[in-house]
C-alpha positions, 0 to 999 in steps of 0.5 A: 553471466549469473541471473538476478533470479538465479543469484537471489535463489542461491542466497547471494545478492551481487551489485547487479541484484543490488542496483535492480532493487535500487532502481525499483525503489527509486520508483517507489521513492518518487511516488511517495515523495511526489504525494507528500510534497505538493500538499505543503506548496498548494498556498504558494501554487494558488497564489502564484497562478490565481487559482481557486481552493476548489481548483487547488484541491484538484492539483492533488486529486487529479494525481490520485485520480489517475493513480487509483483509477489505472492500478488494475490496468496497470498491474495485469498490463505488466503481466501481459506486456512485460513488466520492465517494458512498462516499468520503463516506459511509465517512468519515462512518462513520469519524468517528462510529466514532472518537467511538464508540472514545474514549467506551465503557467496555467491551472488546467495544464498543471492538474493535467500534469499531475494526472498524467503523473498518477497515470504513470505511477499506476504503471510503475507501482504494480510493474515494480512490485511484481519484477521484486516478487518474481525476482526474488523467491518467496520467503526469507530473501523475498521478505528482506527485499520487500521490506527494503522497497517499502522502506523507501516508500516511507522515507520518500513521504517523509523526506517529501514533507520536509523537502517541500518545506525547504523548496517552497521558501524559494519556488514551488516549481522546484516542487514539481521539477525535482522528481524529473532528474531522479526519474531520469536517473532512474530510468537509464540505470533501469535500462541497464540493470532490470532483468528482461522479462518474458511476456504471458505467452499463454493467456487468452487474449486481452480482456478489453470489456473488463479492462474499460470496465474496471478502469471506469469503475475505479475512475468514477469511484474516486472521482465521486468520493473526491468531489462529495465533500464539495457537492455534499454526500447525500446530493442526488449527483453523489448518489447517483454516481454511487449507483453507477459505480455499483452498476459498473463493478456488478457487470465487470465481475459478470464479465470477470467471471466469464472472461478467459483471460480476465483482468482480476481473476476472482479466484484470487480473492477466496484466500483469507490471507489475500482478503485481509491483506487487501482489507488491511490495506484499505484500513491502514492507508485510509486511517493514516491519510486521514490523520495527516490531514487533520494533523496538519490543519491542527499544527499550521492552522490552530498552532501556527506553525510553519510548514517546515515546523509542521514537517519536522514534527511529522519527522521522527515517525518516518525516521523511524520507519526508514531505521526499522523497516529493513529489519521487518523481513527477519522478523516476518520470518520468525513470526509471520505477517499475521501477528505483525499486522495485528501488532502494528495495528494495535500500535496504530490505534494507540497512537491515534487515541493518544492524540485525542488528548492535544489542546490548544497549547501542546507539549510536544515531547510529552503529547505529540512525539509519543503518538508519533513514535507509535505510529511510525512503529505501526507503519513499519510493521504493517506496510512491508507485512501487507505487501508480503502477505498479498504476494506470498502464495501467487503465481509469477504470471499473477504477481502484477495483477495482485500488485495492482489490486494492493496498490488499488486498495491502498489509494482507494482506502485513502480517498474514501476515509480522507473524504469521510474524515473531512465530512466529519470535520465539516459537519461539526464547523462551528459558527463562532470559529474560535480556536477551541471551537475548530479544535473541537470540529477536528476531533470527531475526524480523529475519532473516526481515524481511530475507528478505522485502525481499530476495524483494521486490527479486527480484521488482523485479529481474525488472521492470527485467530486462523493461523492458531487454529491451523496450527492446533489442527496440525498438531492434532494431525501430527499426534494422531499420526504419531499415535497411529504409527505406535499402534501399527508398531505395536500391532506389527510387534505383536504379530511378530511375537505371535509368529515367533511363538507359533514357529517354535511350537511347530518346531517342538511338536517336530 
């Protein structure tokens, strides 16, 4: 039987190869679906289980904590223990945690199930991405596969918003239970379709100190950022936590530099394109999560729209991503990731800036829809391109590590900037909460979102500039080579002519 790798290398996609990709896409779809569905269900959960607002926050934060805190460990574990094995085990845990979350009658148990789901996603996400990048060779085939993969993430996020509005009308438990059968079906298909992946045989042992330090620093960072708006950014608890994070990260870097088999090989960050991909992921997801949070508050709290109405308002952006992202692979082949990322961030900045025009009586088609379409187009360009740029040029045995690092950047960026946007809104909270005053308090948050996207654009432009510089140098070298070759030809010709003249003179004398 032809292996998926051989088939992908030859450019033919067999039904088995398509099945492999669909299994991986299903897991990514579930991750995005789960993140977006729970937000709309929170009021019903709080009412049914009699939970306070701070406890409700942890239903969201518990997932983020498990996901963002363990991605580095998840990525490296996939490289060392086998990507297929890690992916399937983590997917099984995700299905069980989904079932548990829909059946519990206790706030703490629900939060625990959310943390376990986040933990399992921290292993499925980098394992799934690294299976794609090691199955499909770098170039057009991988670009096409990654564009389909990231489209499923955007589709899951968009469908989650709509489905949560529909399912919550019946019961919030359905939003928790829905991922379980999908995960089970993907697990059964994965057992038959996913290619067996060899473990890394030549590694120098497990970097246990690095794993402990890396996981602890990420967990503490996400926890501190999530709690900062509630306890205060300048409180002793927050400042000491950030100090502890800095200390843990410093020790982590020192350990990784000396480790024979590091959790993260720091040398990978010497690549400018890799650094730009990681920073771009932080700015991309950080700005979008902040925008979605504020826009949801604006539509539901100020305009009085229902959860379903709000979800449908976001739908054009998600639909545009779902339709166009599959074409991004061919566009990347033609223009390269730096230009697409810069173009996407430019569209994102314009979309966010246009949304600053909203008032208490917006005309959807004239004010909201243009922003949604621009942001949707931006997501379609940026997200697949970031995945392609981060994984290009990386050896197979480090694909899990890089995938974990990229997903960590996404989650940490979302957690940090959501907290900053929340702080900006809270700082401007009016004493007299009239609708107009509340809307005015939201505007600094939208300005922060726009600024983060602008920072992402500036970072992306350095990649475009660097590519142009490299192109100019390549042209100069080519011209120099051609000039040198021409000089050598003339020299050879002149030497040959002189030799012929001398030979003729000798012949005449003779």
